[in-house]
FIVEX-901141 format. One record per residue (C-alpha): x, y negated, z negated; residue in one letter. Coordinates in nm, 4 decimals, padded with zeros to 6 digits. Example, Ala and Ser with C-alpha at 12.3 -4.5 7.8 and 13.67 -1.06 7.14 Angstrom:
# residues 2
        u        v        w resn
  01.2300  00.4500 -00.7800    A
  01.3670  00.1060 -00.7140    S
# end
This chain:
# residues 493
        u        v        w resn
 -02.7924  01.7813 -01.9355    M
 -02.7451  01.8797 -02.3003    H
 -02.6876  02.2445 -02.2013    V
 -02.4509  02.1373 -01.9244    F
 -02.2347  01.9399 -02.1671    L
 -02.2240  02.2315 -02.4106    I
 -02.1176  02.4705 -02.1331    I
 -01.8541  02.2273 -02.0147    L
 -01.7156  02.1855 -02.3662    A
 -01.7000  02.5636 -02.4181    L
 -01.5205  02.6140 -02.0856    I
 -01.2667  02.3478 -02.1798    V
 -01.2091  02.5160 -02.5162    L
 -01.1705  02.8587 -02.3555    L
 -00.9285  02.7248 -02.0953    S
 -00.7228  02.5463 -02.3611    A
 -00.7077  02.8606 -02.5727    G
 -00.6132  03.0682 -02.2685    G
 -00.3411  02.8205 -02.1747    F
 -00.1639  02.8350 -02.5097    F
 -00.2140  03.2106 -02.5477    A
 -00.0776  03.2831 -02.2000    A
  00.2175  03.0529 -02.2518    R
  00.3018  03.2208 -02.5815    A
  00.2783  03.5632 -02.4173    K
  00.4986  03.4490 -02.1281    A
  00.7613  03.3139 -02.3682    Y
  00.7579  03.6448 -02.5538    A
  00.8089  03.8309 -02.2242    L
  01.0874  03.5913 -02.1294    A
  01.2659  03.6590 -02.4561    D
  01.2399  04.0331 -02.3903    A
  01.3701  04.0096 -02.0343    G
  01.3526  03.8187 -01.7040    R
  01.0100  03.7165 -01.5719    I
  00.9147  03.6177 -01.2161    N
  00.7533  03.2816 -01.2990    S
  00.7946  03.0175 -01.5654    R
  00.5668  03.0313 -01.8724    P
  00.3958  02.7090 -01.7632    S
  00.2950  02.8759 -01.4356    H
  00.1435  03.1727 -01.6210    H
 -00.0432  02.9359 -01.8529    A
 -00.1684  02.7277 -01.5590    S
 -00.2856  03.0417 -01.3794    F
 -00.4906  03.1525 -01.6794    V
 -00.6394  02.8051 -01.7153    T
 -00.7357  02.7903 -01.3483    I
 -00.8824  03.1402 -01.3576    A
 -01.0899  03.0477 -01.6616    T
 -01.2244  02.7210 -01.5233    V
 -01.2594  02.7507 -01.1447    V
 -01.4881  03.0568 -01.1063    P
 -01.7127  02.9363 -01.3879    A
 -01.7397  02.5850 -01.2462    M
 -01.8104  02.7186 -00.8961    L
 -02.0880  02.9377 -01.0344    L
 -02.2296  02.6423 -01.2269    M
 -02.2246  02.4206 -00.9169    A
 -02.4001  02.6826 -00.7041    V
 -02.6537  02.7471 -00.9791    W
 -02.7306  02.3770 -01.0238    M
 -02.7924  02.3421 -00.6491    V
 -02.9931  02.6603 -00.6008    A
 -03.2007  02.6511 -00.9195    S
 -03.4032  02.3348 -00.8399    P
 -03.4723  02.4685 -00.4908    L
 -03.6004  02.8024 -00.6187    L
 -03.8010  02.6421 -00.8975    I
 -03.9473  02.3928 -00.6522    G
 -04.0510  02.6728 -00.4176    A
 -04.2140  02.8580 -00.7098    E
 -04.4047  02.5476 -00.8183    I
 -04.5253  02.4782 -00.4643    R
 -04.6414  02.8369 -00.4355    E
 -04.8574  02.7871 -00.7449    G
 -05.0434  02.4876 -00.6017    F
 -05.4182  02.5319 -00.5382    P
 -05.5201  02.6330 -00.1880    E
 -05.6769  02.2924 -00.1303    S
 -05.3346  02.1328 -00.1804    V
 -05.1535  02.3891  00.0364    K
 -05.3875  02.3067  00.3248    E
 -05.2841  01.9416  00.3169    Q
 -05.0068  01.7994  00.5420    P
 -04.6454  01.8406  00.4365    A
 -04.6192  01.4725  00.3398    S
 -04.9163  01.5016  00.1028    A
 -04.7708  01.8166 -00.0535    Q
 -04.4395  01.6405 -00.1031    S
 -04.6182  01.3539 -00.2745    L
 -04.7943  01.5985 -00.5070    T
 -04.4672  01.7737 -00.5834    F
 -04.3018  01.4406 -00.6628    N
 -04.5871  01.3672 -00.9044    T
 -04.5295  01.7038 -01.0714    V
 -04.1584  01.6256 -01.1013    T
 -04.2298  01.2853 -01.2580    S
 -04.4772  01.4348 -01.5045    V
 -04.2318  01.7115 -01.5950    A
 -03.9613  01.4558 -01.6635    Y
 -04.2030  01.2470 -01.8682    G
 -04.3094  01.5430 -02.0781    L
 -03.9477  01.6144 -02.1656    R
 -03.9105  01.2581 -02.2954    Q
 -04.2230  01.2643 -02.5130    L
 -04.2129  01.3420 -02.8849    P
 -04.3854  01.6589 -03.0027    D
 -04.6949  01.4766 -03.1320    A
 -04.7551  01.3001 -02.8007    A
 -04.6974  01.6217 -02.6070    R
 -04.9563  01.8032 -02.8195    E
 -05.2077  01.5202 -02.7691    R
 -05.1607  01.5376 -02.3930    V
 -05.2015  01.9153 -02.3969    A
 -05.5353  01.8781 -02.5782    E
 -05.6621  01.5959 -02.3552    D
 -05.4950  01.5665 -02.0121    S
 -05.6876  01.2456 -01.9369    S
 -05.4490  01.0599 -02.1710    Q
 -05.1443  01.1695 -01.9736    L
 -05.1123  00.8546 -01.7621    R
 -05.1417  00.6197 -02.0605    A
 -04.8989  00.8206 -02.2731    V
 -04.6380  00.8359 -01.9960    L
 -04.6786  00.4643 -01.9244    A
 -04.5836  00.3882 -02.2851    K
 -04.2648  00.5891 -02.2278    S
 -04.1783  00.3860 -01.9171    G
 -04.2942  00.6417 -01.6596    I
 -04.5769  00.4883 -01.4528    P
 -04.8148  00.6983 -01.2461    L
 -05.0385  00.5691 -00.9668    A
 -05.3383  00.7578 -01.1030    A
 -05.4261  01.0066 -01.3723    N
 -05.3025  01.3421 -01.2347    P
 -05.5284  01.6413 -01.1874    Q
 -05.5167  01.9243 -01.4443    P
 -05.3169  02.1543 -01.2172    F
 -05.0420  01.8905 -01.2008    V
 -04.9968  01.9038 -01.5781    L
 -04.9864  02.2846 -01.5724    K
 -04.7341  02.2809 -01.2876    S
 -04.5197  02.0303 -01.4759    A
 -04.5236  02.2451 -01.7900    E
 -04.4342  02.5494 -01.5818    R
 -04.1510  02.3585 -01.4169    M
 -04.0095  02.2634 -01.7565    N
 -04.0355  02.6230 -01.8750    A
 -03.8609  02.7572 -01.5648    L
 -03.5934  02.4885 -01.5909    S
 -03.5268  02.5775 -01.9543    A
 -03.4989  02.9495 -01.8701    K
 -03.2685  02.8657 -01.5808    S
 -03.0456  02.6530 -01.8046    S
 -03.0074  02.9277 -02.0639    Y
 -02.9471  03.1896 -01.7960    A
 -02.6881  02.9645 -01.6347    M
 -02.5151  02.9140 -01.9692    A
 -02.4959  03.2880 -02.0289    A
 -02.3751  03.3668 -01.6763    A
 -02.1160  03.0900 -01.6661    V
 -01.9739  03.1744 -02.0074    L
 -01.9640  03.5442 -01.9158    A
 -01.7753  03.4701 -01.5952    V
 -01.5373  03.2417 -01.7827    S
 -01.4659  03.5040 -02.0514    L
 -01.4190  03.7838 -01.7978    I
 -01.1874  03.5677 -01.5875    S
 -00.9935  03.4712 -01.8999    L
 -00.9484  03.8318 -02.0023    A
 -00.8441  03.9535 -01.6561    L
 -00.6028  03.6670 -01.5981    S
 -00.4502  03.7079 -01.9428    F
 -00.3901  04.0780 -01.8718    R
 -00.2151  03.9767 -01.5477    A
  00.0564  03.7892 -01.7411    V
  00.3419  04.0366 -01.6827    K
  00.7107  04.0015 -01.5975    P
  00.6610  04.0918 -01.2304    Q
  00.3458  03.8842 -01.1781    F
  00.3984  03.5944 -00.9311    Q
  00.1959  03.3326 -01.1154    A
  00.3706  03.0430 -00.9439    R
  00.2571  03.1584 -00.5991    N
 -00.1028  03.1975 -00.7176    R
 -00.1059  02.8500 -00.8740    V
  00.0405  02.6934 -00.5602    E
 -00.2218  02.8693 -00.3481    Q
 -00.4957  02.7209 -00.5638    V
 -00.3418  02.3737 -00.5433    V
 -00.3079  02.4105 -00.1657    L
 -00.6721  02.5136 -00.1432    G
 -00.7764  02.2119 -00.3506    A
 -00.5776  01.9791 -00.1238    L
 -00.7307  02.1406  00.1841    L
 -01.0778  02.1037  00.0342    L
 -01.0162  01.7358 -00.0397    A
 -00.8998  01.6697  00.3177    S
 -01.1951  01.8638  00.4571    T
 -01.4395  01.6622  00.2480    I
 -01.2832  01.3379  00.3730    A
 -01.2998  01.4517  00.7355    I
 -01.6531  01.5884  00.7085    L
 -01.7679  01.2672  00.5399    T
 -01.6362  01.0654  00.8335    T
 -01.7957  01.3031  01.0823    V
 -02.1251  01.2899  00.8920    G
 -02.1274  00.9107  00.8898    I
 -02.0601  00.8965  01.2626    V
 -02.3219  01.1594  01.3465    L
 -02.5875  00.9926  01.1306    S
 -02.5252  00.6540  01.2902    M
 -02.5117  00.8082  01.6363    L
 -02.8390  00.9995  01.5981    S
 -03.0292  00.6957  01.4711    E
 -02.8671  00.4751  01.7360    S
 -02.9893  00.7116  02.0076    L
 -03.3416  00.6746  01.8690    R
 -03.3014  00.2991  01.8929    F
 -03.1696  00.3105  02.2501    F
 -03.4658  00.5294  02.3440    A
 -03.6873  00.2288  02.2661    Q
 -03.4569 -00.0596  02.3628    V
 -03.2369 -00.0690  02.6712    S
 -02.8630 -00.0475  02.5927    P
 -02.8020 -00.3191  02.8532    I
 -03.0371 -00.5552  02.6705    D
 -02.8640 -00.4751  02.3425    F
 -02.4990 -00.4992  02.4454    F
 -02.5351 -00.7892  02.6891    F
 -02.8303 -00.9786  02.5441    G
 -02.7686 -01.3331  02.4253    T
 -03.0831 -01.3762  02.2128    V
 -03.1391 -01.2224  01.8708    W
 -03.5095 -01.2269  01.7868    D
 -03.6156 -00.8929  01.6328    P
 -03.9686 -01.0148  01.5454    R
 -04.0106 -00.8364  01.2148    F
 -04.3226 -00.6245  01.1916    A
 -04.4676 -00.5039  00.8632    A
 -04.5319 -00.1364  00.8036    A
 -04.8076 -00.0067  01.0287    G
 -04.8084 -00.3070  01.2629    E
 -04.7408 -00.2775  01.6344    T
 -04.6437 -00.5257  01.8988    G
 -04.3456 -00.6487  02.0960    S
 -04.0168 -00.5191  01.9544    P
 -03.8511 -00.8531  02.0227    G
 -03.5021 -00.9174  02.1583    Q
 -03.1915 -00.7512  02.0165    F
 -02.9029 -00.9269  02.1875    G
 -02.5713 -00.8269  02.0284    L
 -02.3619 -01.1073  02.1769    I
 -02.4523 -01.3802  01.9195    P
 -02.3802 -01.1477  01.6265    L
 -02.0585 -01.0150  01.7770    L
 -01.9413 -01.3655  01.8610    A
 -02.0101 -01.4822  01.5050    G
 -01.8290 -01.1799  01.3583    T
 -01.5198 -01.2317  01.5717    I
 -01.5229 -01.6102  01.5318    Y
 -01.5429 -01.6064  01.1518    I
 -01.2886 -01.3235  01.1277    S
 -01.0413 -01.5113  01.3498    V
 -01.0734 -01.8246  01.1363    V
 -01.0269 -01.6165  00.8196    A
 -00.7203 -01.4417  00.9625    M
 -00.5773 -01.7777  01.0726    A
 -00.5944 -01.8865  00.7093    V
 -00.4910 -01.5604  00.5404    A
 -00.2104 -01.4302  00.7620    V
  00.0330 -01.7263  00.7528    P
 -00.0174 -01.7991  00.3854    I
 -00.0118 -01.4341  00.2811    G
  00.2839 -01.3376  00.4982    L
  00.4921 -01.6378  00.3975    Y
  00.4102 -01.5718  00.0320    A
  00.5218 -01.2102  00.0751    A
  00.8494 -01.3159  00.2384    I
  00.9208 -01.5669 -00.0381    Y
  00.8435 -01.3270 -00.3218    M
  01.0422 -01.0455 -00.1625    S
  01.3480 -01.2322 -00.0327    E
  01.3809 -01.5601 -00.2215    Y
  01.1994 -01.5471 -00.5557    A
  01.3796 -01.4410 -00.8720    S
  01.2705 -01.1282 -01.0524    G
  01.1128 -01.3293 -01.3331    R
  00.9150 -01.5509 -01.0963    L
  00.8036 -01.2511 -00.8929    R
  00.6823 -01.0692 -01.2039    A
  00.4589 -01.3669 -01.2847    I
  00.3507 -01.4851 -00.9391    A
  00.2516 -01.1532 -00.7811    K
 -00.0018 -01.0515 -01.0494    P
 -00.1502 -01.4015 -01.0426    L
 -00.1856 -01.3795 -00.6651    L
 -00.3452 -01.0364 -00.6842    E
 -00.6100 -01.1712 -00.9215    V
 -00.7773 -01.3128 -00.6101    L
 -00.8412 -00.9562 -00.4889    A
 -01.0345 -00.8749 -00.8052    G
 -01.2830 -01.1612 -00.7773    I
 -01.6260 -01.0386 -00.6549    P
 -01.7190 -01.1610 -00.3083    T
 -02.0425 -01.3114 -00.4406    I
 -01.8286 -01.5476 -00.6497    V
 -01.6437 -01.6531 -00.3361    Y
 -01.9830 -01.7064 -00.1736    G
 -02.0957 -01.9347 -00.4553    F
 -01.7621 -02.1169 -00.4356    F
 -01.8190 -02.1759 -00.0639    A
 -02.1820 -02.2795 -00.1141    L
 -02.1231 -02.5179 -00.4052    V
 -01.7703 -02.6495 -00.3474    T
 -01.6064 -02.5855 -00.0104    V
 -01.9117 -02.6432  00.2102    G
 -02.0151 -02.9757  00.0509    P
 -01.6485 -03.0846  00.0400    L
 -01.5986 -03.0271  00.4138    L
 -01.9297 -03.1983  00.4853    R
 -01.8361 -03.5051  00.2796    D
 -01.4914 -03.5211  00.4400    I
 -01.6521 -03.5157  00.7843    S
 -01.8834 -03.8022  00.6779    V
 -01.5866 -04.0153  00.5715    E
 -01.3842 -03.9338  00.8822    L
 -01.6747 -04.0062  01.1127    N
 -01.7422 -04.3333  00.9377    G
 -01.3728 -04.4302  00.9492    L
 -01.3338 -04.3759  01.3236    F
 -01.6835 -04.4479  01.4590    T
 -01.8600 -04.6452  01.1876    G
 -02.1408 -04.3855  01.1854    N
 -02.1454 -04.2220  00.8431    Y
 -02.2927 -03.8949  00.9587    R
 -02.1458 -03.5543  00.9000    N
 -02.0253 -03.3453  01.1922    F
 -01.9408 -03.0433  00.9731    I
 -02.2346 -02.8537  00.8308    E
 -02.2142 -02.7263  00.4729    A
 -02.2907 -02.3788  00.6106    Q
 -02.0590 -02.3299  00.9055    S
 -01.8042 -02.1001  01.0649    V
 -01.5256 -02.3133  00.9193    L
 -01.6586 -02.2884  00.5642    T
 -01.7000 -01.9110  00.5798    A
 -01.3636 -01.8632  00.7533    G
 -01.1689 -02.0742  00.5025    V
 -01.3205 -01.9077  00.1961    V
 -01.2902 -01.5598  00.3461    M
 -00.9274 -01.6363  00.4333    G
 -00.8605 -01.7305  00.0709    I
 -01.0128 -01.3997 -00.0351    M
 -00.7916 -01.2071  00.2121    L
 -00.4623 -01.3698  00.1091    I
 -00.3776 -01.1083 -00.1582    P
 -00.4474 -00.8246  00.0878    F
 -00.1849 -00.9625  00.3261    V
  00.0663 -01.0794  00.0676    S
  00.0630 -00.7802 -00.1653    S
  00.0757 -00.5161  00.1064    L
  00.3362 -00.7042  00.3114    S
  00.5471 -00.7633  00.0015    D
  00.5567 -00.3929 -00.0803    D
  00.6392 -00.3095  00.2823    I
  00.9217 -00.5655  00.3055    I
  01.0678 -00.4401 -00.0226    N
  01.0719 -00.0885  00.1245    A
  01.3196 -00.1948  00.3965    V
  01.6625 -00.0476  00.3061    P
  01.8879 -00.3032  00.1413    D
  02.1785 -00.1788  00.3501    S
  02.0231 -00.3440  00.6561    L
  02.0233 -00.6803  00.4816    R
  02.3803 -00.6425  00.3616    K
  02.4980 -00.5341  00.7059    G
  02.3349 -00.8364  00.8712    S
  02.4750 -01.0772  00.6151    L
  02.8161 -00.9157  00.6468    G
  02.8134 -00.9810  01.0216    L
  02.7654 -01.3537  00.9552    G
  02.3881 -01.3934  00.9872    A
  02.2115 -01.6348  00.7559    T
  01.9380 -01.5172  00.5216    Q
  01.6631 -01.6607  00.7408    S
  01.8139 -01.4944  01.0503    E
  01.8350 -01.1657  00.8605    T
  01.4694 -01.1895  00.7660    I
  01.3606 -01.2789  01.1200    K
  01.5796 -01.0366  01.3174    R
  01.6284 -00.7431  01.0793    V
  01.3824 -00.7264  00.7906    V
  01.0610 -00.8186  00.9700    L
  01.1221 -00.5916  01.2744    P
  01.1978 -00.3022  01.0397    A
  00.8808 -00.3724  00.8395    A
  00.6652 -00.4407  01.1458    L
  00.4724 -00.1086  01.1454    P
  00.3686 -00.1564  00.7845    G
  00.2858 -00.5241  00.8335    I
  00.0659 -00.4375  01.1323    V
 -00.1142 -00.1859  00.9135    G
 -00.1647 -00.4501  00.6459    A
 -00.3034 -00.6958  00.9006    L
 -00.5323 -00.4256  01.0389    L
 -00.6664 -00.3563  00.6913    L
 -00.7193 -00.7284  00.6436    T
 -00.9016 -00.7614  00.9763    A
 -01.1274 -00.4677  00.8926    S
 -01.2037 -00.6263  00.5559    R
 -01.2918 -00.9536  00.7272    A
 -01.5178 -00.7853  00.9823    I
 -01.7099 -00.6013  00.7113    G
 -01.7675 -00.8985  00.4780    E
 -02.1303 -00.9913  00.4097    T
 -02.1915 -01.2035  00.0985    M
 -01.9533 -01.4851  00.1873    I
 -02.1063 -01.5116  00.5350    V
 -02.4623 -01.5190  00.4003    V
 -02.3899 -01.8074  00.1630    L
 -02.1259 -01.9944  00.3630    A
 -02.2296 -01.9489  00.7275    A
 -02.6043 -01.8823  00.7057    G
 -02.8164 -01.6218  00.8808    V
 -02.8878 -01.8058  01.2081    A
 -02.7836 -01.5972  01.5092    A
 -02.6460 -01.8884  01.7130    N
 -02.4253 -01.8489  02.0176    L
 -02.1899 -02.1464  02.0340    Q
 -01.8218 -02.2353  02.0062    I
 -01.8432 -02.5226  01.7593    N
 -01.6781 -02.4054  01.4342    P
 -01.8610 -02.6805  01.2458    F
 -02.2030 -02.5187  01.3060    E
 -02.3573 -02.2136  01.1331    P
 -02.3338 -01.8632  01.2791    M
 -02.3852 -01.5165  01.1410    T
 -02.2285 -01.1714  01.1666    T
 -02.3255 -00.8140  01.2386    V
 -02.3105 -00.7069  00.8736    T
 -02.5523 -00.9789  00.7652    V
 -02.8096 -00.8638  01.0177    K
 -02.7666 -00.5005  00.9127    I
 -02.8730 -00.6027  00.5631    V
 -03.1616 -00.8125  00.6963    N
 -03.2934 -00.5317  00.9146    Q
 -03.2964 -00.2765  00.6328    L
 -03.4730 -00.4894  00.3708    T
 -03.8434 -00.5520  00.3439    G
 -04.1606 -00.3502  00.3965    D
 -04.0760 -00.2046  00.7373    L
 -04.1372  00.1198  00.9205    E
 -03.8167  00.3209  00.9375    F
 -03.8764  00.4395  01.2931    N
 -03.9188  00.0993  01.4578    T
 -03.6559 -00.0854  01.6628    P
 -03.6414 -00.3526  01.3913    Q
 -03.4838 -00.1032  01.1484    T
 -03.3116  00.1394  01.3860    L
 -03.1092 -00.1499  01.5282    V
 -02.9139 -00.1550  01.2006    A
 -02.7605  00.1814  01.2907    F
 -02.6687  00.0584  01.6376    A
 -02.5005 -00.2423  01.4785    L
 -02.3155 -00.0173  01.2336    G
 -02.1968  00.2061  01.5156    L
 -02.0729 -00.1009  01.6998    T
 -01.8668 -00.2075  01.3981    L
 -01.7249  00.1446  01.3745    F
 -01.6137  00.1340  01.7386    V
 -01.4573 -00.2102  01.6899    I
 -01.2585 -00.0852  01.3886    T
 -01.1513  00.2236  01.5849    L
 -01.0274  00.0017  01.8685    C
 -00.8311 -00.2057  01.6163    L
 -00.6618  00.1116  01.4912    N
 -00.5723  00.2259  01.8425    V
 -00.4316 -00.1151  01.9322    Y
 -00.2309 -00.1250  01.6095    A
 -00.0742  00.2122  01.6952    L
  00.0154  00.0784  02.0396    Y
  00.1809 -00.2314  01.8915    V
  00.3725 -00.0270  01.6350    V
  00.5062  00.2167  01.8943    R
  00.6029 -00.0581  02.1367    K
  00.7832 -00.2855  01.8925    Y
  00.9166 -00.0365  01.6391    R
  01.2868 -00.0729  01.5722    E
  01.4879  00.2503  01.5814    Q
  01.7777  00.2876  01.3383    Y
  02.0314  00.5666  01.3373    A
# end
């Protein structure tokens, strides 16, 4: 890491020097006659040529070097280790890696003591915060020392190669600064390539997520019937510890899906009216001074961690609703018994709706403000009142953006976990009473992937099937939002 920072600093210095030198040369050429590109384009070209090839070489080197060093270390293992299964060899290699890292952290005196007596290695590393399960064999220490030596040689070789490439690129690009050189086109090509790379990374990331969930979901459906999963009404996974076998249990999706939709609907019922009305007021009625104060205060809600909302629901909202239900029940029936549980769909929905208010209000406010003011003035000039203008002109014009804001809010509600855990519980109940606890898909994804479990059992693979289900639900929301936007979009000449 120390060598990497030094290389990075030198590349930055070289690029900065190349930038100013190329710009000065371009200005001198411009004074002597007409040049094809502006001096800033020539300077940017030299900077890019100095940085990009060197950084690409460094990235490739940092990826390939550990692989080659690892292969060399594995090749040096004793024959008795090479004959072991791949998992055992990987465990040995991981031990070598840990020891190599530990040796780099030790002071010289401790390193010399370990070299003289390898039996002290475990105790010395433990004092440095690097625990080992057992005292490693002598060949492990030798392999670790060899790994450190190869890594050091690789770092110095990388430094020399990267700096050489950077200097050569700097020299060649600086020579290219001439009156007829089209530096602007070269810079724009690089920027276009960077934009294309960014979009490709985003697309490939999405494809990778989908493929990973799909592959693990297929493994799950090979052990559990898709009909039992998608149409089952009982959620009882029957957790099994690592190495245990037995009945996989029941993986009915319906209770989790019902809880997810139920809590999200309650949250949207709270967030959408309040957030949308707040956006309309701040955009159409509030003064500039009030808006400058109120909008940042409202957006503070978006910055509060969801765990804080969960504690707020657990300590305040849940007990409050429970106590109110006790008083109401006693007032009307004489039986002072609560009919609203502290952990319930209502509690989670109300608190989640409060959390979602800034998503609706802030996004809708920006969208409403983007409606051309000429539409408002035209409506008012034709005799419409301000409320009629908002209802018949502003909101229809802003409808596509508002639908997008509501879609984002719905997706945020569907993916919430911490508030549901603390405010609605983890019981996978299938019922329609909003005063009783339920749970969601995201909560069960967390539950299924925590604990000492085998990673190839239905109890853990079901998490990927649940994640894929959430992905499909969000995709359907997007498709429906596009349909609504296209159907109700107002066309203006």
